[in-house]
N, C-alpha and C positions, 0 to 999 in steps of 0.2 A: 483634588485629594480623593483618593479611593475610598469608598464606604465599605466597611467590613460588616456584612449583614448577619444577623442570627435569624433564626427561624420566625417568621411572621412580621420582621421588620420590612419596611418599605423605603423607597428613596426615589426622588424626582429625577426624571431623566432629561439631561440638558440638550439633547439633540434626538432626531427620529431615525437616522441611518446608524445602524449598530451592528456589532459582532458579538455574538455570544460564543465564548470558548469554553468546552467541556474537557476536563481531563478525569480520568478513572484509573483504577489500578488494573482493570483487565477491559478487554473490549466490551462496549455497550452499545445499544441502539439509541440513537438520539432522534427526536421527532418533535413535532409541535402541533398543538390544535389551536384553532381559532374559535372564539365562542361570542356570542351576542350578549346584550346588556344583561340577560338574566343567567349568563354563564353556560349556555347551552351550546354543545357542538351540534349544528343542524344537520350534519350528514358527512359521508366519508370525504366529500370534496373539500371540507374544511380541516382535514388532518393532512400534514406534511410528514412523510415518513420515507424510508429507502425506497418503496416501490412507487412512490409519487413524491419526489423530492422537492418540487418547486410549485409554490402558490403565489398568487400575487403579493408582493412584498415580503416574501418569506422563502428561504432556501435551506434545506438541511442535507446532511450528508447521505450518501447512498449505501453505506456500508457499517458494519459493526466495527469499531475502532475504539482504542483506548483514549484518543483525543479527536475532538470535533470542533468545527467552526461553523456556527450557523449565522446566516446574514439575514437582517431584518430591516425593512423599510417601513416605519409605521404609517407614513403619509400615503403609501402605496396600497394599504390593506383596504379591503372593501369597507364602505361606510358602516355596514352593520356590525362590523367586528370592534368589540370592546375589550377583548382580552386574548392574549397570546400566552399559552401554557406551554413551557419547555418540558418534555417528559424524557426520561431515560428508562431503559429496560435491558435486562440480561437476554442474550440470544439463547435460544433453546435449541438442543441437539447438537451443539459444538463442542461438548466436552469442558466447557468453561465453568465458572463458579455457578452454583445452583441458587444462591442468594446474596444480596448486598452485604450481609453481615461478616462474610468471610473475605471481602475485598477492601482495598484501601478506600477511604471515604472520597467520593466523587466530589470535584471542585468545579464551581462555575464562575465565570467571570463575564461582566457586561462591559465591552469597550466601545470607543468610538472607532472610526475607520483609520485613524492614525495609530491605533494600538493602545491609546491611553485607557486605563482602566477607569470606569465609572462606579461599579459596586461588584463586589465578590461575595461569594457564599460556599461554605464548606458544608456538605450534606453528612452530618454526623448522626449517630444514634441509629442507624438502619441495622436491622437484624434478619428477619425472615423474609423480607420484601424482595420482589423480583422486578418491580417496577416503581418508579417515583416521579412525582411532580416536583420538578427542581425549582424553577421560577415562574413568576407570572409578570408579564407586562400589561398594564391595565389603564384605561382611560378614566380619568376622573376629573370633571369640571373642565374639561377641554385640555387638560395636561396628561401626559404618559408618565406613569411610574413603574418601578420594578419592585416586586414583593419576593422576598426569600420564602419559599412554601416548605419544601422538604417532606411531603406527605408520601408515604411508601404504601404499597399494595402487595399483600402476599398473594393475591390473586392474578397479579401479573397485568399485562397490558389489558386484557379483557376487562377485569374489574376495574382498571382506572379509567377507561373509554366509557364504560357503562356508567361509572359515577358522574362523568361529564354529560350524560344525557344522549350519548350517542346511539342511534338505531343501528343494529347490526354489529354491536362492538365486538363480539366473539369472532366473527367472520373476518372483520378488519385485522383484528389482532393476528389471526392465523395467516393472512395474507402478507402482513408486515414481516412476520418471522419467516415466511417461505422467501420473501424477496431478500432477506438477509443471508439465508441459506444459499440461495442461488448465487450470490456475489461472491462467496467464499472462494470458489475455485477459479475465480478471474480477477483476484485483487493482488496488489503489490503491498506486502507488509511494511509499515513505517519504520524507520530507524528506532532504536532504543531511546528513551529520554536521557538527556544529558543535563549537567549542572548549567545555571545561567552563565558561568565563566566559560563554559565551552560552547556558548552560542557561535554561530559562524561569523568571524570577522572579515569584512570586506573593506577594502580601501577605496573611497570615493572622493571626487573632486569638490563635492560640495552636497547640500542637502538633497535629498529625493524630491523631485518636483511632484506635487500633489496631482492625482488623477483628475481628468477633465470633470467638470461639474456635472457633466451629463454621462458619466461613466456607467450609468445603470444602477438600479435599486436592489437588485436581487441576488446578483452572484457573490458566493462566499468571499471570492477574491476582489470585491469592489474596492478593497483598500488599495489595489494597484501594486501590491507587492512585487517588485521586480529585482533585477540585479542592482546591487549597490543599496539595498535597504537594511542590510545586516541581519536578515532572517535566516536562521539555520534549520536543520533538520528538526522537525516537530515530532510529537508523540503522535500525530496523525489523527507503505504503505504498503494486507491480509489482506495486503492489505490485498483496499486492499481491493458505493460500491469500490471506491477507490481502495483503493487498497489493495499489494503483493501479499504470503502467509503470516500468522501470528509472529510479532517481533520476539526476539529472544529476550529472556529476562535480564533487565539491566544489571551490569555489575557496579554501576556507579549512577551518580545523577541525584539531583534534588528530591527528597521523598514527596510522594503526591500529597497535596495538602490534606491534613487530617490523619495521615498515616503516622505510625510510630516512627521516630527518628532513629536512623541506624546509629549503632554504637561501634566505637573502635575506629581504626583507620579505614578509609575509603580506598579500594582499589579501582583505579579509573582504567585499568588495562583489560584486555580480553581475558577469560578466566584462566588461560593457559599462560599468560604472560605475567612476568614479575619484574617490572621495571626498577632499576636500582638508583635512577637519577631522575630529577625533575625533567619535564618536556623542555626541548629547545624551542625557543621562539621561532614562530613561522619566519620565513625569508622576507625581507623588506622589499617591496616593489620599488623599481626605479622611479626617481621623481618625474612627475608628469610636467609637461610643457604647459604655460599658461593657456587656459581654455581647452585643454584636452584631458580626457579620462585617464587615469593611472594605468600603467600596463598590468595585465594580470599575471599572477603569480600561481603556479603549481604549489598546492599545500598551504594555501593561505587561511586555512581553518585551523582551529586548535586541536591538539591531540597530543599523546605521548610519543608518537613516532610519526615519521612521514607516512606510513601505510594508514595510520588512523586519520592523520589530517587530510589526506586525499580522499578516504571514504567519507569524512564529513563534508568535505568540499563538493563531492559529487552529489550527496544527498541534498545540499544546499542549492546547488545548480538545478536539480529535479524539481525542488519546491519553487524555486524563482520561475522556471519556465512555466510550470503549472498556474501559478498565479498571475504571471505576466499576460498569458493567453486568455486566462478566465477574465481578466479586467477587460481585454479586447473584445471578447465575444459578448460580455455584459453591455459594453458600450454600444457595439453594433445593435444589440437587441433593444436597447434603449431608443437608439435613433430610429429604428423601424417603428417601434411602438409610438414614438412621439409623432412620427410622420403620419401614421394611421389616425391618431387622435386629432391632429390638426385638420386632416382631409374630412374627417367626419364632422368635425365642428363647422368647417366651412360649407360642406355641401349640404348640411342639414338645413340651412337657410335657402328656401326656393329662389331668393332673388339672385344667388350665386350661380344657380344652374343655367342662367340666360347669360348670353354674351361671353365675354372673355373673363368674367370674375372668377368662374370655376378654373379655367385653365391657368389663371395667375396663381390661385391658391395651390394647385397641384405642383407648380414649378416652384413656388416658394418653399412648400413642404419639402420637396425633393431636394431642393439646394441645401436646406438646413440638414436633412439626413445625410446628404454627401459630405458637408463640412464636419459633422459630428464624426463620421465614420474615418474621415481622412485624419483628423487629429488623433483618433484612437490607433489608427495605424501607424502614424508618425511615432506615437509613444511605443508601440509594440516594436516597431523596427529598431528603435533605439536600444531597448532590452534585449532584443534578439542579437543585435550586433555586439553587445557586451558580452553575451553568454557564449556566442559563437568565437570570439577572441579567448574567452576563458577556456573553452574546450580544446583550443588549438594548441594551448600550453600544458593542459592537464593530461591529455591522451598520452603525449610521449613520455611523461613522467610516471605513468602507471606501473606498478609491479606486475609481475606475470599473472597473479590470481585476479586482478582488475583489468588485465589488458586484453585486446582483442588478438585473435591468432595471427594477425598481419603486424603486430608489433614487434619491433626488433629485440625486445626484451627477451622473447622466447629463445633466441638463439644462443643466449649466454645464460640460460635458466639452469639453476642447480635446485635439486629437492632440498626443500628448507628443513631445518630442525625443530621449527616451531610452526604451529598452525596459524595461518593469517586470519585476519578478522572476517574477511568476506571473500565471496566467489562471484564472478560475472557469469550471467547466463545469457546475456545478448544485449540488445540495445532497444531503447524506446525513442520514438519521436512523434511529434504532432504534425497535422497537415498544414499548419501556418508556416512551417519551415522544416521540410523533410530532411534536409542535409544536417540539421542540428541533432545529434544524437547524444542520449544520455545513457551512460552504462546501466544496465539493471544488475544491481549487487544484492545478494542475500547473505546473511550472516551465517557463519560457522561455529559450531557443527550445525548442520541442517536440522531445522525443527519442523520441517513440513516436507513431505515427498513431493514428486515432480511427475506430471502427466504429460508426456509428448503426445499430442492429439494427432493420430493419423488418418482421421476421418476426412471425407471429401467435403463435408459440409462446414468445416472449420472456418473457412474464409472464401473469398471470391477467388483468389489465386489457387487454393486447394480444389475447389469446384471444377476448375478448369484443367486440372491436371490428371494424368492417368493414375489410378488407383494404385498400381504397383509401384510406380515411381514414387508416389506419396509415401507409401509405407517404408520404401528403402530410405528416403530422406528423413523420416521420422527416427528411423534406427540409427542412421548417420548422425543425426543430432544428438540421440542418447549416447553415443559412443563418444563424441566430442566432449560431453559433459562429464562422463565417467573418467576420460583421459585427464581432464582438467582437475577433477578431485584428487585422482592418484598423484598428480604432479605436485599439488600444494600440501599434502599431508606428509609428515615425517615418514621415513622408510618403516615399513612394518605396522604402521598404525592406520592403515586403510585397506580394506579388502573388497573385491568386486566379485559378485556372483552373478550369473547369467541364466536365465530361463528362456529357451528358445524351442517350445514343444515340438514344432514340426521342422525345425532346422532351417527355417526359411530366411534367417538373418546371417547366413555364414559370410556373405560379402562384406557387409558393413562390420561385422565383428572381427574380420581378418586382422586388423592393426593390434587389437587387445590380444587375440589368440597368439599371433606370432611372436609378439613381445614377451609372451609368458607372464603377463600381469594379472591374469586372472586367478581366483582362488581354486578353480578347477575348470574343466571342459564345460561349455554350455550345456545345461541340463536339457535333455530331449525326452519326449515321450512322457507318458503318465508315470512311470516310475521314477524318471528323473525330476520331474516337478515335485513329487511327493517328498523325494529325498532332500532337496534343497529347503523346502519350506519347513520340513521336520527339523533340519539342522538349525535354521535360523529361530524357529519357534522355540527350541530347546534354550538356545542362547539367551532369548528375551527372558524365559521363564526364570532361568537360573540367576542372571544378574538381577532382575526384579526381587527375587527372594533374598538374594545376598544383600541389596541395597536396604530392603525393609528390615532385615535382621541385624543390620550394622556389622556384618560379617563378609566383607569383600574379600579377605585372605581365605576363605574356605571355598572358593570357586575350584572347580576341577582343573588340574593342570594343563589338560588338553584344550581348554577353551580360550578362544581367541577373544580377548577383551577390547581389540581395536574396533575402530568404526567399520561397519559393514555396509554395502551398497548392494541391493538386489534389483537387477535390471530384468524386466519381465517384457517379452516381446509377443506381440499378437494375442494379447489377453482378449477374451476368455477362452481361446482354443487351447484344449488340453487340459483344463481345469475342470474337477469334478466339484460337487458341493463342499466337500471337505477341504480340498484345496482353496476354494474361494473363502470360506470361513477362516482358514489360516492367513490368507493374504490380507484380509479386513483387519485380523488381530495384529499383524505386523504393521499395518498402516497406522492403528490406533495406539499402539503401546511401543512399537519399536523406536521412534525417534528419541524418546526419554532415555533409552539405555543404548543407543548408538547404532540402531538398524534402520536403514532408510531404504525408501522405495523410489525406482525411476522406471515408470511404466510406459510402454509404447503400445497405445490402444486406440481403437475407435470406439467410442461410447455406443454408438449405434449397435455395433456387434454384441454388446452385453445387455441389449434390451430384453432378451429371453429371461434374464434373471429378475426382471421387474424392479421394483424400489429397493431390493436388498442391498444393491450396490450404490444407491445414491449416497450414502454417508462416506463411501470410498472416495467417489469422485470429488465431493466437496471438500474432503480433507486433503486434496492435492492441489498443487499450483499448476494450472494448465498453461502450457507453452505450445507453440507449434512449429512445425519444420518449415513452413514459408511465412512471409509477412502476414500479420493479422492484428485487427485494431480491437482486442478484446481485453486488454489489462487496464486498470484503473488506478489512479494515484490515490494516497490516503489524504489529500488535502482538499481537492476540488472534484474530483471524480471525472476527469477527462477520460475519453476512450483513447488510450495511447497505442500506436502500432508498435507491435513487438517484431523485432528483427532477429532471427535466430543465428547464432554464431556460425561461421563459415570459415573453412581454411582457404587461403588463396589458391588460385588454379596453379597446378604445377609444383606447389610447395611441398616439402616433406617434413614440415614443422611438427606434424603429429607423430611421425615416426621417431623423429628426434627426441621429442619429449618422453615417448614411452621408453626409448633406450636408455634415457637418463634415469628414469623410475627403475628399470631393471638394474642398472649399474649401482645405484644407490642401495637397493636392497641387498645385492651380493656384497657390497662393502660392509654393511651393517650386519652381515650374516642372517639375513632373513630368508 
């Protein structure tokens, strides 16, 4: 039975391998400190945080997120540790809440590896605090207990760590915040939270086999969550270090514990959707033969439409793959560590160094390591096989917004009258099985700009490529994203502006220019740059003022209130200080009122501006024109290899799609 704790209450822990789940109303930094019997944190090496996320027996997330899973193995902690304190803090410099008092109350749950809740705690009563000690796991008379603390600090992380006796607390706090800031540009945002009823439904032939007893003590995914476990998209991925951009504000879902309950009917659809009928049940899978797993079905998650079910299913596959691989890697690490410990014990005895005793000890230790690794690989292969079978039926069923350019759905694509839930930016995969690709989906409307990195230091593939070729590929990637956005928005509700100061992108931009889908010719020269930036800055200012005044009908009749995308090539060439300031303003304020950035740039080229552009880079989701393993998921934090979208050789699908956009605009009188 779950113990619902109040501040100061404690509860005995029945097991030593635990998971601590944190959910908050906005992205928070989660970490933990280790303390000795007197409650003192002896040094920075006793603090787990996004910049140093793993300690013996403890692992935390490497990003700021609205949901976290911390893994704890109390038996693996150093012998001098008597207390583990779970801390939360608001990230600084990200434009998020400045204090806990304006966010939903954070919620913490201590669970076993099977997900069974042991104790929960809602951190209510916070106001000006920017950091808080949430829970303590402490040792008392040989037994471990959990205590609900909820002590907040208006002085932030520095004040909290100082209070725990840590030398150099201010310096470490700054290091933690910097690590979080660095992760923002390379993280995948988690999906919005959903109701328990909307948890992903998977059909299995029996209960999931538990992970091997030796599957490792520290990885957050030591639960072995894999295909068939029934886990759906979580709140996390900005994610995002895992973690894709900050997730869109949910239009549905269970309120965060401690938050005010919503009133009135709940709309489970996208903000622009208004379903008039309950959702149809997911298609039932064909009955499985005895001893065989059931056949996967496209759309086996819940949702109000097939598009929403597929979206939820893809996020579920993403999470399942992340956790299955994390369990495998944790098991391999544990096997290697156990072999080292056994060898150390055997060879520490001088008698085993003579004759064949030492050789036998080495052989036995390696045999045990190989056995544990083989068992872990067998479990991983089983999970990967199930996911591969599911991907094989999901990919052909995807709508155009989620589909790759090689999907036949594009040949019958018609410009929709409603905005889809999400957009595909490419694919993600892990080295354990490179052919198993998960679509990278981001919610629409975009809440974060995109930066296509044209630098040669982005990845090994980029470093080996000619600079001019790489810049052309980066612009071609941007054109594909712009074309996809144009093809999924209703006619007249999306416009694309292009800034190409030196006219260097004429070739890649030709499909957009020839189709006549741009809002105007690509802006060139200092005057063209200034004109486009002034136009979009004015739009942001006017819409912001109208929204704040509640007078949307007072906007000028010539103002285009549709979504706007600004594609910037070869930044910062052609930009003076005023233009740079306007661009930063659009990046910060634009997404909230429908103005989005798609930048093609090499960050090293902007180094002359110094740190003034760092907030701009951190606010954008970085992708690459070639394969690169820089993105992280919002659950475990794997480094995922991002594969950019490509049009099949010889295909004219891009021209066909842009022609359909032009035809739809003419039919709508746009």
